[in-house]
PAGULO-689463 format. One record per residue (C-alpha): x, y negated, z. Coordinates in nm, 2 decimals. Layout:
# residues N
(lotor (X,Y,Z)) ...
***
This chain:
# residues 178
(lotor (0.04,-4.83,-1.60)) (lotor (0.17,-4.93,-1.93)) (lotor (0.41,-4.72,-2.14)) (lotor (0.71,-4.95,-2.07)) (lotor (0.65,-4.93,-1.69)) (lotor (0.86,-4.69,-1.49)) (lotor (0.82,-4.55,-1.15)) (lotor (1.07,-4.68,-0.89)) (lotor (1.32,-4.44,-0.75)) (lotor (1.13,-4.44,-0.42)) (lotor (0.80,-4.35,-0.59)) (lotor (0.97,-4.08,-0.80)) (lotor (1.12,-3.93,-0.48)) (lotor (0.78,-3.94,-0.31)) (lotor (0.61,-3.78,-0.61)) (lotor (0.87,-3.51,-0.62)) (lotor (0.84,-3.44,-0.25)) (lotor (0.46,-3.42,-0.29)) (lotor (0.49,-3.17,-0.58)) (lotor (0.73,-2.96,-0.37)) (lotor (0.50,-2.96,-0.07)) (lotor (0.20,-2.86,-0.29)) (lotor (0.41,-2.58,-0.44)) (lotor (0.51,-2.46,-0.10)) (lotor (0.15,-2.46,0.03)) (lotor (0.04,-2.28,-0.29)) (lotor (0.31,-2.01,-0.24)) (lotor (0.22,-1.97,0.13)) (lotor (-0.15,-1.94,0.05)) (lotor (-0.08,-1.68,-0.22)) (lotor (0.14,-1.47,0.02)) (lotor (-0.14,-1.49,0.28)) (lotor (-0.42,-1.40,0.04)) (lotor (-0.23,-1.11,-0.12)) (lotor (-0.09,-0.95,0.19)) (lotor (-0.22,-0.61,0.30)) (lotor (-0.53,-0.61,0.52)) (lotor (-0.43,-0.70,0.88)) (lotor (-0.60,-0.40,1.02)) (lotor (-0.75,-0.08,0.87)) (lotor (-0.93,0.13,1.12)) (lotor (-0.96,0.48,0.99)) (lotor (-1.26,0.71,1.04)) (lotor (-1.04,0.95,1.25)) (lotor (-0.70,0.94,1.40)) (lotor (-0.53,1.17,1.16)) (lotor (-0.21,1.32,1.29)) (lotor (0.04,1.33,1.00)) (lotor (0.32,1.48,1.22)) (lotor (0.10,1.78,1.31)) (lotor (-0.02,1.85,0.96)) (lotor (0.30,1.77,0.76)) (lotor (0.59,1.87,0.99)) (lotor (0.43,2.14,1.22)) (lotor (0.17,2.30,0.98)) (lotor (0.39,2.24,0.68)) (lotor (0.12,2.08,0.45)) (lotor (0.25,1.90,0.14)) (lotor (0.14,1.53,0.08)) (lotor (-0.04,1.65,-0.23)) (lotor (-0.28,1.86,-0.02)) (lotor (-0.47,1.55,0.09)) (lotor (-0.33,1.29,-0.16)) (lotor (-0.43,1.51,-0.46)) (lotor (-0.35,1.26,-0.74)) (lotor (0.00,1.16,-0.63)) (lotor (0.16,1.36,-0.91)) (lotor (-0.10,1.29,-1.18)) (lotor (-0.23,0.94,-1.15)) (lotor (-0.17,0.57,-1.08)) (lotor (-0.30,0.61,-0.73)) (lotor (-0.23,0.90,-0.49)) (lotor (-0.59,0.91,-0.37)) (lotor (-0.72,0.92,-0.02)) (lotor (-0.90,1.23,0.12)) (lotor (-1.26,1.23,0.22)) (lotor (-1.37,1.41,0.53)) (lotor (-1.52,1.68,0.30)) (lotor (-1.16,1.78,0.22)) (lotor (-1.07,1.81,0.59)) (lotor (-1.36,2.05,0.62)) (lotor (-1.19,2.30,0.40)) (lotor (-0.98,2.39,0.71)) (lotor (-1.19,2.24,0.99)) (lotor (-1.54,2.35,0.92)) (lotor (-1.52,2.52,1.26)) (lotor (-1.31,2.36,1.53)) (lotor (-0.96,2.50,1.55)) (lotor (-0.86,2.32,1.87)) (lotor (-1.02,2.12,2.15)) (lotor (-0.90,1.80,2.00)) (lotor (-1.14,1.51,2.04)) (lotor (-1.04,1.39,1.69)) (lotor (-1.14,1.73,1.54)) (lotor (-1.48,1.71,1.72)) (lotor (-1.52,1.36,1.57)) (lotor (-1.43,1.49,1.23)) (lotor (-1.70,1.75,1.25)) (lotor (-1.95,1.49,1.39)) (lotor (-1.87,1.26,1.10)) (lotor (-1.92,1.54,0.85)) (lotor (-2.27,1.59,0.98)) (lotor (-2.35,1.22,0.92)) (lotor (-2.17,1.18,0.58)) (lotor (-1.93,1.44,0.45)) (lotor (-1.73,1.21,0.24)) (lotor (-1.63,0.88,0.41)) (lotor (-1.28,0.81,0.28)) (lotor (-0.98,0.68,0.47)) (lotor (-0.91,0.32,0.42)) (lotor (-0.63,0.22,0.18)) (lotor (-0.33,0.04,0.34)) (lotor (-0.15,-0.07,0.02)) (lotor (-0.28,-0.33,-0.22)) (lotor (-0.12,-0.42,-0.54)) (lotor (-0.21,-0.75,-0.72)) (lotor (-0.43,-0.69,-1.03)) (lotor (-0.14,-0.78,-1.26)) (lotor (0.09,-0.51,-1.13)) (lotor (0.09,-0.17,-1.29)) (lotor (0.21,0.11,-1.07)) (lotor (0.20,0.48,-1.13)) (lotor (0.25,0.74,-0.85)) (lotor (0.31,1.00,-1.11)) (lotor (0.60,0.80,-1.27)) (lotor (0.76,0.74,-0.93)) (lotor (0.71,1.08,-0.77)) (lotor (0.72,1.33,-1.05)) (lotor (0.94,1.15,-1.32)) (lotor (1.17,0.96,-1.08)) (lotor (1.15,1.22,-0.80)) (lotor (1.12,0.96,-0.52)) (lotor (1.02,1.09,-0.18)) (lotor (0.70,0.96,-0.03)) (lotor (0.90,0.80,0.25)) (lotor (1.08,0.57,0.00)) (lotor (0.78,0.35,-0.02)) (lotor (0.56,0.47,0.27)) (lotor (0.83,0.49,0.54)) (lotor (0.81,0.75,0.82)) (lotor (0.44,0.81,0.77)) (lotor (0.49,1.19,0.80)) (lotor (0.60,1.15,1.16)) (lotor (0.31,0.94,1.28)) (lotor (0.06,1.09,1.52)) (lotor (-0.22,0.84,1.44)) (lotor (-0.29,0.63,1.13)) (lotor (-0.10,0.30,1.14)) (lotor (-0.32,-0.01,1.13)) (lotor (-0.11,-0.15,0.84)) (lotor (0.15,-0.02,0.59)) (lotor (0.47,0.09,0.76)) (lotor (0.67,-0.06,0.47)) (lotor (0.60,-0.40,0.32)) (lotor (0.63,-0.35,-0.06)) (lotor (0.77,-0.66,-0.23)) (lotor (0.88,-0.73,-0.58)) (lotor (1.23,-0.76,-0.46)) (lotor (1.21,-0.41,-0.31)) (lotor (1.10,-0.28,-0.65)) (lotor (1.37,-0.47,-0.83)) (lotor (1.64,-0.35,-0.60)) (lotor (1.53,0.01,-0.64)) (lotor (1.51,-0.02,-1.02)) (lotor (1.86,-0.17,-1.03)) (lotor (2.00,0.09,-0.80)) (lotor (1.86,0.37,-1.01)) (lotor (1.93,0.21,-1.35)) (lotor (1.56,0.18,-1.44)) (lotor (1.43,-0.09,-1.67)) (lotor (1.41,-0.44,-1.53)) (lotor (1.18,-0.55,-1.81)) (lotor (0.89,-0.75,-1.66)) (lotor (0.63,-0.60,-1.89)) (lotor (0.71,-0.25,-1.76)) (lotor (0.53,-0.34,-1.43)) (lotor (0.34,-0.66,-1.50)) (lotor (0.05,-0.65,-1.74)) 
***
């Protein structure tokens, strides 16, 4: 095509539609590829309700870095053994825990939340500095009797923006995106 030639309105419309379709496909593919794993089978069916609400354990007992690091941390079975080296109940899950410990004392639970590499998130900043409750982002996890197969709350950028605006926290992109 020569420099003086122009696309007809029909061709410009078709080209614009093609660009929009390509953008929509790219957006959908990104949402699909960055979503949390569809299923995360855990090594044992940990009962949060029993441990948190009935026994009174704090989240920090098992998620020991929630107040000091970027990630809260997931417990290994070796941590469970600090209380369950000997069976405390007739629970099949407790027997499975002790059985797994004999095979490998440290298989970790599987992470349900995934942040894109360009997102910086600090549990310490949100739990200690801002004083957010775990349920703000993790939903009613403390009342579950078995591990969910996927995150109970879908964390989105809009969810974070809404929370930052509500709590008068910076909306500067570089605070969270690096």
